[in-house]
C-alpha positions in Angstrom: -26.7 11.6 -5.9 -26.8 11.7 -9.9 -24.3 14.2 -10.8 -22.3 13.4 -14.1 -18.9 14.5 -14.4 -16.6 14.7 -17.4 -12.9 14.6 -16.2 -10.5 16.4 -18.7 -6.8 15.8 -18.5 -4.7 18.7 -19.0 -0.9 18.8 -19.5 1.7 21.3 -18.2 1.3 23.2 -21.6 -2.3 24.2 -20.4 -5.1 25.3 -22.7 -3.2 25.6 -25.8 -2.2 21.8 -25.5 -5.8 20.6 -25.4 -7.3 19.2 -28.3 -10.4 21.1 -30.1 -12.7 18.5 -28.7 -11.3 18.8 -25.1 -11.5 22.8 -25.3 -15.1 22.5 -26.5 -16.1 20.2 -23.5 -14.6 22.8 -21.0 -16.4 25.7 -23.0 -19.7 24.1 -22.9 -19.7 23.0 -19.1 -22.0 24.9 -16.8 -19.4 24.1 -13.9 -15.5 23.6 -14.0 -13.9 22.1 -11.0 -10.1 21.9 -10.6 -7.1 22.8 -8.8 -6.3 26.5 -8.7 -3.2 25.9 -11.0 -5.4 24.3 -13.5 -8.2 26.7 -13.4 -5.9 29.5 -13.9 -4.9 27.9 -17.3 -8.3 28.5 -18.6 -9.3 31.5 -20.7 -11.9 33.6 -19.2 -15.4 32.6 -19.8 -19.0 33.0 -18.4 -19.4 30.0 -16.4 -19.0 28.7 -12.8 -15.6 27.9 -11.5 -14.6 26.4 -8.3 -11.4 25.0 -6.8 -11.3 21.6 -4.9 -12.3 21.6 -1.3 -9.9 20.8 1.3 -9.9 18.2 2.8 -10.7 16.7 -0.9 -12.3 13.6 -0.1 -14.5 14.9 2.8 -15.7 17.9 1.0 -16.6 16.4 -2.6 -19.7 15.0 -1.7 -21.4 18.4 -0.8 -19.4 19.9 -3.7 -21.0 17.4 -6.1 -24.4 17.6 -4.7 -24.3 21.6 -5.2 -24.2 21.1 -8.9 -26.4 18.1 -9.4 -28.1 18.2 -12.7 -25.6 20.8 -14.3 -22.9 20.0 -16.9 -19.8 19.5 -14.7 -16.2 19.3 -16.0 -13.5 18.4 -13.6 -9.7 19.1 -14.5 -7.1 16.8 -13.6 -3.2 16.5 -14.5 -2.4 14.4 -17.5 -4.3 11.1 -17.2 -6.9 11.5 -14.8 -6.6 7.8 -13.7 -2.8 8.0 -12.6 -3.0 9.3 -9.0 -5.8 11.6 -10.2 -9.1 13.0 -9.2 -11.1 10.4 -11.7 -10.3 7.5 -9.5 -11.8 9.3 -6.4 -14.9 10.5 -8.5 -15.5 6.9 -9.9 -15.4 5.7 -6.2 -17.9 8.2 -5.2 -20.3 8.4 -8.1 -19.8 5.2 -9.9 -18.4 4.5 -13.4 -21.5 5.4 -15.2 -21.5 8.9 -13.9 -17.8 9.7 -14.9 -16.5 10.2 -18.1 -12.8 10.5 -18.7 -10.7 12.2 -21.6 -7.0 11.8 -20.6 -4.1 13.5 -21.9 -0.6 12.2 -21.9 0.5 11.4 -18.3 3.6 12.3 -16.6 4.4 8.7 -16.3 4.6 8.2 -20.0 6.7 11.4 -20.4 8.9 10.5 -17.7 9.6 7.0 -19.4 10.2 8.8 -22.7 12.6 11.0 -21.3 14.5 8.2 -19.5 14.1 5.8 -22.6 12.5 3.2 -20.1 10.1 0.7 -21.3 6.9 0.3 -19.2 7.6 -3.4 -18.9 11.0 -2.5 -16.8 9.3 0.0 -14.8 7.4 -0.1 -11.7 5.2 3.2 -10.6 5.0 4.2 -7.1 3.0 7.0 -6.4 3.5 9.3 -3.1 0.6 11.8 -3.9 -1.1 12.1 -0.6 1.0 9.0 0.8 3.6 8.1 3.3 6.9 8.1 1.4 7.7 4.9 3.3 5.8 2.9 0.8 8.8 3.2 -1.4 10.6 0.6 0.8 8.0 -2.1 -0.5 9.4 -1.8 -4.1 13.1 -1.9 -3.2 15.0 -4.6 -5.1 18.3 -4.5 -7.0 18.2 -3.8 -10.8 14.5 -2.5 -10.5 13.7 0.9 -12.2 11.1 3.0 -10.1 9.3 6.1 -11.3 8.2 8.0 -8.2 5.5 10.3 -8.5 6.3 13.0 -6.0 3.8 14.7 -3.6 5.9 18.0 -3.7 9.4 19.6 -4.3 10.9 18.0 -1.3 9.6 14.4 -2.1 13.0 13.4 -4.1 15.2 14.5 -1.0 12.8 12.3 1.3 13.0 9.2 -1.1 16.9 9.7 -1.3 17.3 9.4 2.5 14.8 6.4 2.5 16.9 4.8 -0.1 20.3 5.7 1.5 19.0 4.2 4.9 17.8 1.0 3.3 21.1 0.4 1.6 20.7 1.6 -1.8 22.6 4.9 -1.7 24.5 4.3 -4.7 21.3 4.2 -6.9 21.3 6.9 -9.6 18.4 9.6 -9.0 17.0 11.8 -11.8 14.3 14.1 -11.0 12.3 15.4 -13.9 10.1 18.5 -13.3 7.3 20.4 -15.1 7.3 17.5 -17.7 6.0 18.8 -21.1 6.2 22.5 -20.1 8.5 25.5 -21.3 10.2 25.1 -18.0 10.8 21.4 -17.9 14.1 20.6 -16.3 16.3 17.5 -15.4 18.4 17.1 -12.4 20.8 14.0 -12.1 22.5 12.6 -8.9 22.8 9.8 -6.6 20.6 9.0 -3.4 23.3 9.3 -1.2 24.7 12.7 -2.2 21.4 14.0 -3.0 21.1 16.0 0.2 18.0 18.5 0.8 18.0 20.0 -2.6 14.4 21.0 -3.5 12.9 21.0 -6.8 9.8 22.1 -8.6 6.7 20.7 -6.9 5.3 19.0 -10.1 8.1 16.4 -10.4 8.6 12.8 -11.0 11.7 10.8 -9.4 13.4 8.2 -11.6 15.6 5.8 -9.7 17.7 2.7 -11.0 18.0 0.6 -7.8 21.5 -0.4 -6.9 22.1 -2.3 -3.5 24.9 -3.4 -1.5 23.4 -7.0 -1.6 22.9 -7.3 2.1 20.1 -4.9 1.9 18.2 -6.7 -0.7 14.8 -8.4 0.5 13.0 -10.9 -1.5 9.0 -10.5 -2.4 8.0 -14.0 -1.4 6.9 -14.8 2.2 9.4 -15.8 4.8 11.6 -12.6 5.4 14.4 -13.4 7.9 13.7 -12.3 11.4 16.4 -9.8 11.1 14.4 -7.8 9.0 12.2 -7.0 11.9 12.7 -5.1 15.0 11.4 -7.5 17.6 11.7 -8.8 21.2 11.6 -12.4 20.5 7.9 -12.5 20.0 7.7 -13.1 16.4 6.5 -15.8 14.2 9.6 -17.2 12.7 10.3 -17.3 8.9 9.6 -21.0 8.2 6.4 -21.1 9.9 5.4 -17.6 8.8 5.9 -18.8 5.3 3.7 -21.7 5.9 0.9 -19.6 7.5 1.0 -17.1 4.6 0.8 -19.7 2.1 -2.4 -20.9 3.6 -3.8 -17.5 4.4 -3.2 -16.8 0.7 -2.9 -12.9 0.2 -5.2 -11.6 -2.7 -5.6 -7.9 -3.9 -7.8 -5.8 -1.7 -8.5 -8.3 1.1 -8.1 -7.7 4.6 -6.3 -9.8 7.1 -6.7 -9.8 10.9 -3.3 -10.4 12.6 -4.4 -11.3 16.3 -1.5 -11.3 18.8 0.6 -9.7 16.2 3.8 -9.6 18.3 6.5 -8.0 15.8 3.6 -7.9 13.2 5.3 -9.9 10.8 2.4 -11.9 9.3 0.6 -8.9 8.6 3.4 -6.9 7.3 4.1 -9.6 4.7 0.5 -9.9 3.8 0.6 -6.2 2.9 3.8 -6.7 1.0 1.9 -9.1 -1.0 0.2 -6.7 -3.1 -0.2 -3.0 -2.7 -4.1 -3.0 -2.3 -4.1 -5.7 0.6 -5.3 -4.4 3.8 -4.5 -5.6 7.3 -5.3 -4.7 11.0 -2.6 -5.9 13.5 -4.3 -6.4 17.1 -1.5 -6.6 19.8 -2.1 -6.3 23.5 1.0 -4.6 24.8 1.7 -1.1 23.9 5.3 -1.2 23.4 5.1 -4.0 20.8 2.2 -2.2 19.1 4.6 0.9 18.5 7.2 -1.6 17.5 4.9 -3.2 14.9 4.2 0.5 13.5 7.9 1.1 13.1 8.4 -2.3 11.2 5.6 -1.5 9.0 7.2 1.7 7.9 10.7 0.3 7.5 9.3 -2.6 5.2 7.0 -0.2 3.1 3.5 -0.9 4.5 3.0 2.1 6.6 -0.9 1.8 5.9 -1.0 -1.0 8.4 -3.5 -0.5 10.9 -1.9 -1.0 14.5 -4.8 -1.8 17.1 -3.7 -2.0 20.7 -6.1 -3.9 22.7 -6.8 -7.5 24.2 -8.8 -10.0 22.0 -11.9 -10.7 21.7 -13.0 -7.5 23.0 -10.5 -5.5 20.6 -12.3 -7.1 17.6 -15.6 -5.6 18.1 -16.7 -3.3 15.3 -13.8 -4.1 12.9 -14.5 -4.4 9.2 -15.1 -8.1 8.4 -11.8 -9.7 7.7 -11.1 -12.1 4.4 -8.5 -13.9 6.3 -7.2 -14.2 10.1 -4.2 -15.3 11.5 -4.0 -15.9 15.3 -0.2 -16.4 16.5 -1.1 -15.7 20.2 -3.9 -16.0 22.7 -5.9 -18.6 20.6 -6.7 -20.4 24.1 -8.1 -17.1 25.6 -12.0 -17.4 26.1 -14.1 -16.4 23.1 -11.1 -15.7 20.8 -11.6 -18.4 18.3 -15.3 -18.0 18.4 -15.1 -14.3 17.8 -12.8 -14.9 15.2 -14.7 -17.5 13.5 -17.9 -15.4 13.5 -16.4 -12.5 11.9 -14.5 -14.2 9.1 -16.1 -13.7 5.7 -17.5 -16.9 3.9 -14.4 -18.3 1.8 -12.2 -16.7 4.3 -9.2 -18.4 5.6 -8.4 -18.9 9.2 -4.7 -20.0 10.4 -3.9 -20.5 14.1 -0.5 -21.4 15.7 -0.1 -23.1 19.0 2.7 -24.0 21.2 1.1 -25.1 24.2 -0.8 -28.2 25.2 -3.7 -26.1 26.0 -4.1 -24.4 22.7 -3.2 -27.8 21.0 -6.1 -29.5 22.7 -8.4 -26.5 21.4 -7.2 -26.8 18.0 -7.8 -30.7 18.0 -11.3 -30.1 18.9 -11.9 -27.4 16.3 -10.3 -29.5 13.7 -12.8 -32.4 14.5 -15.6 -29.9 14.3 -14.7 -27.6 11.2 -12.1 -29.8 9.3 -9.3 -28.1 7.6 -5.5 -29.1 7.9 -4.1 -29.7 11.3 -0.1 -29.8 10.9 2.7 -30.1 13.1 5.5 -28.1 12.0 9.2 -29.0 13.3 12.1 -26.9 12.2 15.8 -27.8 13.1 18.9 -25.3 12.2 22.5 -26.6 12.1 24.5 -25.2 15.0 28.0 -25.8 16.6 28.1 -28.7 18.9 32.0 -28.2 20.3 34.1 -28.9 17.5 31.1 -30.5 15.4 27.9 -29.3 13.7 24.6 -30.7 15.0 20.8 -30.2 14.6 19.3 -27.6 17.2 15.2 -28.1 17.3 13.1 -25.0 17.6 9.7 -25.2 19.5 7.4 -27.3 17.5 4.3 -25.5 16.2 0.8 -26.7 15.7 -0.9 -25.1 12.8 -4.7 -25.3 12.1 -5.8 -23.9 8.7 -9.3 -24.0 7.7 -11.4 -22.1 5.0 -15.0 -21.0 6.2 -17.9 -22.3 3.8 -20.7 -20.3 2.7 -22.9 -22.1 5.0 -20.9 -21.6 8.0 
């Protein structure tokens, strides 16, 4: 497909708010694509105009192919690269086939209304996304601009904030930014209720926490942050594993024998573009992993119920693999090593003699780091305090070379 598309950002003030050059681009186009709301803003003209298909991503290739070779303009709200159609078009067509003419974004307008600097603000988009992603960004003192999916989104965000211990946070909803009907509604998360606003809105939140609800952004969340049945990688050894797994933007992790999903969840919390698949044999634990992922702000975690190595067949090749359970099962280590991309990191934990023996052999063959982790916690001994040791963990960490 060689379709060339010019994406023009259009504000709430519609056609009259566009520059003369942007108007000329639209007027000279053979085809104009956009949402029904955007198309209705244009003056009448002798040209083909078509609304986006639904579902959008699946229907776009056929739509673009239909107008291949014609001069196509696509309309988007504000900056087309802020939760806009331009990102999808670049992904489908390639950057050389898409020209972008941005307008003032809703993010810029919202920051101006709130008098918030870009440096002090984090943007979270809920457009076409699970609202639970807000939970990943919760931290006392942080300012959030939440791009809403529709008029019910602020109420949903308020409920999530309150449930997470941030009910005292001031919540401001800025609707129809830049238009004659622009409005502002102020309140607090805990008392927001079910009030609905205009579908075109941005929610601005200044996060205030009780303190007990605050979770850090580094690896090693307390076990109490997860729902679990005891089958969970403990925080001290989890932090060690994640340091060696080294999450990087856009990379994919397999968490094999995921238990409570803690390693996969913390991998995803490291960066919003990280990806992870949690493979867990027990269905009840797989369901629990999904709940933990939603609660901790990474609902996109792909939870797969099945036994390794069979469950690994056909999955996308990972950049990192963590094996927290089942490493001594026939074929698991071989399947994981074969699937791992060159430069990928493998971290395996063992607590049994059988697994320790297997890891020692692999270490002698492939190198890496073989580490014995001993953690002790202070606990009462009668009237005194002593050290209570946890079960020792054998950790093998290795990076796959290009020639492996």
